[in-house]
C-alpha positions in Angstrom: -0.3 0.2 0.0 1.5 3.2 -1.4 1.5 6.1 1.6 1.8 9.5 0.6 2.4 12.2 3.5 2.3 15.7 2.3 2.1 19.2 4.2 -0.2 22.1 2.9 0.3 25.9 4.2 -2.4 28.4 3.8 -1.8 31.9 3.6 -5.5 33.1 4.3 -6.8 33.4 7.8 -8.3 30.3 9.4 -11.7 32.1 11.1 -12.4 30.3 15.0 -15.6 30.0 16.5 -13.6 32.6 19.3 -13.9 35.1 16.8 -9.7 34.5 16.6 -7.7 33.5 13.6 -4.6 31.6 13.0 -2.7 33.1 10.1 -0.6 31.4 8.6 -1.3 27.5 9.3 -0.2 24.6 8.1 -2.0 20.9 8.1 -0.5 17.6 7.2 -2.2 15.0 5.8 -1.7 11.3 4.7 -3.4 9.4 1.8 -4.0 5.9 0.7 -4.8 4.3 -2.7 -5.6 6.4 -5.8 -8.2 8.7 -6.7 -10.3 8.1 -9.4 -11.2 10.4 -12.1 -14.7 11.2 -11.1 -13.2 11.7 -7.5 -15.6 9.8 -6.3 -13.7 7.0 -4.1 -12.9 9.4 -1.0 -13.3 7.9 2.1 -12.2 10.7 4.8 -10.4 9.0 8.3 -10.8 11.6 11.2 -8.8 10.7 14.0 -9.0 11.2 18.1 -7.0 13.0 20.9 -3.7 11.1 20.8 -4.3 10.0 16.8 -2.2 11.5 13.4 -2.6 12.0 10.2 -0.7 8.0 10.0 -3.6 6.3 10.0 -2.3 2.9 8.5 0.7 1.6 7.2 4.4 1.4 8.3 6.7 4.0 7.5 10.4 2.3 6.5 12.0 0.9 10.0 9.0 1.1 12.3 7.3 -1.3 13.8 4.2 -0.6 14.4 1.6 0.5 12.0 -0.6 3.5 11.7 -2.9 3.7 14.5 -6.1 2.2 12.3 -4.3 -0.4 9.8 -6.3 -3.3 11.4 -9.3 -1.4 9.4 -7.5 0.6 6.3 -6.0 -0.9 3.6 -5.8 -3.8 0.7 -8.5 -6.2 1.0 -10.0 -5.1 4.6 -12.8 -3.1 5.4 -11.8 0.4 3.9 -10.1 -1.5 1.0 -7.5 0.9 -0.7 -7.4 -1.0 -3.9 -11.0 0.6 -3.8 -11.1 3.9 -2.3 -8.5 7.0 -2.0 -8.5 7.4 2.1 -7.3 10.8 3.4 -6.3 11.8 7.0 -5.5 15.2 8.0 -3.7 16.0 11.6 -6.1 18.4 13.3 -5.1 21.7 14.0 -3.7 22.4 17.7 -1.6 18.4 17.2 1.7 18.3 17.6 2.2 15.9 14.7 2.8 18.6 11.7 -0.4 20.7 11.8 0.0 24.3 13.3 -0.4 23.9 17.5 0.3 25.9 20.2 4.3 24.8 19.8 4.5 26.1 16.0 6.3 29.6 15.3 3.7 32.3 15.8 4.1 34.2 13.0 6.3 36.7 12.1 8.3 35.6 14.8 10.4 32.3 15.1 9.0 32.1 18.4 6.4 29.4 19.2 2.6 30.2 20.4 2.5 28.5 23.6 -0.3 29.8 25.4 -0.9 32.7 23.0 -2.2 30.3 20.8 -6.2 30.3 20.7 -8.7 27.8 21.9 -9.4 25.6 18.8 -13.1 23.7 18.8 -14.3 20.5 16.8 -15.7 22.7 14.4 -12.7 24.9 13.7 -10.5 21.4 13.0 -13.4 20.4 10.5 -13.4 24.0 9.0 -9.7 23.7 8.1 -10.2 20.3 7.2 -12.6 21.4 4.5 -10.8 24.3 3.5 -8.1 21.5 2.3 -10.3 19.6 0.9 -11.4 22.2 -1.5 -7.9 23.1 -2.4 -7.7 19.3 -3.3 -10.3 19.6 -5.6 -12.4 17.4 -3.5 -16.1 18.4 -3.3 -17.8 15.9 -2.2 -16.9 12.3 -0.2 -17.7 8.5 -0.2 -17.4 8.4 3.5 -16.4 10.1 6.2 -15.3 7.6 9.7 -13.9 8.5 12.9 -14.1 7.2 16.5 -14.0 9.2 19.7 -13.1 12.9 19.0 -12.4 11.9 15.3 -16.5 10.6 15.6 -17.2 13.9 17.2 -15.4 15.5 13.8 -18.0 13.2 11.8 -20.9 14.8 13.5 -19.9 18.0 12.7 -19.1 17.1 9.0 -22.7 16.3 9.1 -23.8 19.1 10.1 -22.1 21.9 8.9 -21.5 20.4 5.2 -24.9 18.8 4.9 -24.1 18.6 1.0 -20.1 16.8 1.6 -20.4 12.8 2.1 -22.7 10.0 1.3 -21.9 8.3 4.3 -20.8 9.5 8.1 -20.0 6.8 10.5 -19.0 8.1 13.8 -17.8 5.8 16.7 -17.4 5.5 20.3 -18.6 8.9 20.7 -21.2 11.7 21.6 -23.1 14.6 20.5 -21.9 16.6 24.0 -19.3 15.8 25.9 -20.7 15.1 29.6 -19.9 16.0 33.2 -17.6 13.3 33.9 -15.2 13.6 30.9 -14.8 17.0 31.6 -14.4 16.9 35.4 -11.7 13.9 34.0 -10.0 16.4 31.6 -9.8 19.1 34.3 -8.1 16.6 36.6 -5.9 15.7 33.8 -5.3 19.4 32.9 -4.3 20.3 36.4 -1.4 17.4 36.4 0.3 18.8 33.6 0.1 22.6 34.9 0.8 21.8 38.4 4.3 19.5 36.8 7.6 21.8 37.5 8.9 20.3 34.5 5.7 22.4 32.5 7.2 25.6 33.6 3.9 27.1 33.4 4.1 26.1 29.4 7.7 27.6 28.9 9.2 24.4 28.5 12.0 23.3 26.3 10.2 20.6 24.0 13.2 18.5 23.4 13.7 18.4 27.6 10.2 16.5 27.8 11.0 13.9 25.4 14.4 12.7 27.1 13.3 13.7 30.6 9.7 13.5 30.4 6.7 15.3 31.9 5.0 13.7 35.2 2.0 15.4 35.1 1.6 14.2 31.2 2.4 11.1 32.1 -0.2 11.0 34.9 -3.1 12.4 32.8 -2.1 9.8 30.2 -2.7 6.9 33.3 -5.7 8.5 33.9 -7.3 8.5 30.6 -6.5 4.7 30.5 -9.0 4.4 33.1 -11.9 5.9 30.7 -10.2 3.7 27.4 -10.1 0.3 29.3 -13.7 -1.0 30.9 -13.2 -2.3 34.7 -14.0 -5.7 32.7 -11.5 -5.6 30.3 -9.0 -4.8 33.0 -9.8 -8.1 35.0 -9.2 -10.2 32.1 -5.8 -8.6 30.8 -4.4 -8.2 34.6 -6.2 -9.6 37.0 -4.7 -9.4 40.8 -1.1 -10.4 39.1 1.7 -8.8 40.9 5.1 -8.0 39.4 7.3 -11.2 39.9 10.1 -9.2 40.5 8.7 -6.6 43.0 8.0 -7.3 46.7 4.3 -7.4 47.7 5.3 -5.5 50.9 7.3 -3.0 49.2 5.6 0.2 49.4 5.9 1.1 45.3 5.5 -2.9 44.7 3.3 -3.1 41.8 0.5 -5.1 40.4 0.7 -5.8 36.8 -2.0 -3.3 35.8 0.1 -0.6 37.7 3.3 -1.6 35.2 0.9 -0.9 32.6 -0.1 2.3 33.3 3.2 3.4 34.1 4.8 2.2 30.6 1.9 3.8 28.3 2.2 7.1 30.8 5.7 7.4 31.2 6.6 7.0 27.3 3.7 9.3 26.3 5.7 12.5 26.2 8.1 11.1 24.2 5.7 11.7 21.1 2.7 13.7 22.3 3.3 17.4 23.5 1.9 18.8 26.7 0.5 21.5 25.5 -1.0 20.1 22.5 -2.7 18.1 25.0 -4.7 20.7 26.9 -5.7 22.2 23.9 -6.9 19.1 22.6 -8.9 18.2 25.9 -10.0 21.5 26.1 -12.3 21.1 22.3 -12.9 18.0 23.5 -14.9 19.5 26.4 -16.5 22.1 25.1 -18.0 19.8 22.0 -21.6 20.2 21.7 -23.1 19.6 18.2 -26.1 21.6 19.1 -24.2 24.7 20.2 -26.3 27.6 17.7 -29.2 25.7 17.7 -32.3 25.5 19.6 -31.9 21.7 20.5 -29.9 18.8 18.9 -32.9 18.0 16.4 -32.7 21.1 14.9 -29.3 20.7 14.3 -29.6 17.6 13.1 -32.4 18.9 10.3 -29.5 20.1 8.4 -28.1 16.3 7.9 -28.5 14.9 4.4 -25.9 12.1 4.8 -26.7 8.2 5.7 -25.7 8.5 9.6 -24.8 5.1 10.5 -23.9 5.4 14.5 -21.3 2.7 16.1 -21.7 2.6 19.7 -19.6 0.2 21.8 -22.0 -1.6 25.1 -18.6 -1.7 27.5 -17.9 2.3 26.6 -17.2 4.1 29.9 -16.4 7.3 28.6 -18.8 7.9 25.8 -21.7 5.7 26.5 -23.9 4.1 24.1 -27.1 5.8 25.3 -25.3 8.8 24.3 -25.3 7.6 20.7 -28.8 6.7 21.2 -29.8 10.2 22.0 -28.7 11.4 18.2 -30.4 8.4 16.4 -33.5 9.4 18.5 -33.1 12.7 17.6 -32.6 12.2 14.5 -35.9 11.0 14.3 -37.3 13.7 16.0 -35.8 16.0 13.3 -37.5 13.6 10.6 -34.5 12.5 9.4 -34.8 9.0 10.9 -34.8 7.3 7.2 -31.2 8.2 7.1 -30.1 7.0 9.9 -29.1 3.6 11.6 -27.7 2.6 15.0 -25.3 -0.7 15.4 -24.2 -1.2 19.0 -21.2 -3.3 19.5 -21.4 -5.9 22.3 -18.3 -5.5 23.6 -16.1 -5.0 27.3 -13.3 -4.1 26.2 -14.0 -0.1 26.7 -14.0 2.9 24.9 -10.9 1.8 22.7 -13.2 -0.9 21.4 -13.2 0.8 18.0 -9.4 0.9 17.5 -8.8 -2.7 19.3 -11.9 -4.8 17.8 -12.3 -4.0 14.3 -13.2 -7.8 13.7 -16.6 -6.8 15.4 -17.8 -4.1 13.2 -15.3 -4.3 9.9 -17.6 -5.9 7.8 -20.3 -3.9 8.3 -18.6 -0.7 7.7 -17.2 -2.7 4.1 -21.4 -3.4 3.7 -22.3 0.7 4.4 -18.9 1.6 1.6 -20.2 -1.0 -1.3 
């Protein structure tokens, strides 16, 4: 599978929901497969919080593929021998698109806290501008999970003629208080870490020496990503063999797992980007600017295929059920379906249990 990674620079301002602008800005994106002459085989992939434009395939020398490689590729559910797949790194992230550690034009100094708060709608607006520059006016489908599902829903409401199919997974129409509270704790953990230096850290030092606050935030995130049942099955009460049971900092296997993921996270993810993205997730509300969710969904013209997961403890399946109900209230029930996946794994089911819904996605696309 051929992978093409490109960066597009924009000199026109990106107008944000807050009233502020970002100018100039860049978006990095990755494509797989070939675009047909009619440009009718485009599938857009939207990524989650810590995801990037690298959704599938291997870079040279890599041991791990892109984050949704089990879904995307030749012969897979999103078949790159048939579809031209594109994934864009969102504004505010740290993998190449403009974010808080990007230079603040005309100086070479990074924005840091001068970077404006961006919303999910801002992320989508930037992508839509990119697609326009690429001559892509309509796509076969938009697929995304978690924060990627939020983006997919915004595409459905804000650009109703853009996609034939919208497939949001493991997401919500408005972030609930429990997730907002968890995001607050993660934010405070980062900000209170001396290594963060009130946002004035050296990113190279963070990568080399770590940021305990960001690591703790990532550990807390895993409390949402894995369900209690999945933790029980994966780790049980197994204790690290080389740690003494009566040592104060002796660890259960689940603790070692959290440490490994948490303390590796600052090696590749930026603390300020994390703060900005969890802020975007916290304030997300698809019905913002409308009188109700149903009024917002009246704009939808795409086929909306909702895929919740029964064991998701971050965005509960009933939250996507509320979208289905609101679609009916809006007179759009004929455009909406809900396919609940039975799973005990948790929020990350959409990433690790593709075999449970992959055929359904393949059927939608074909």
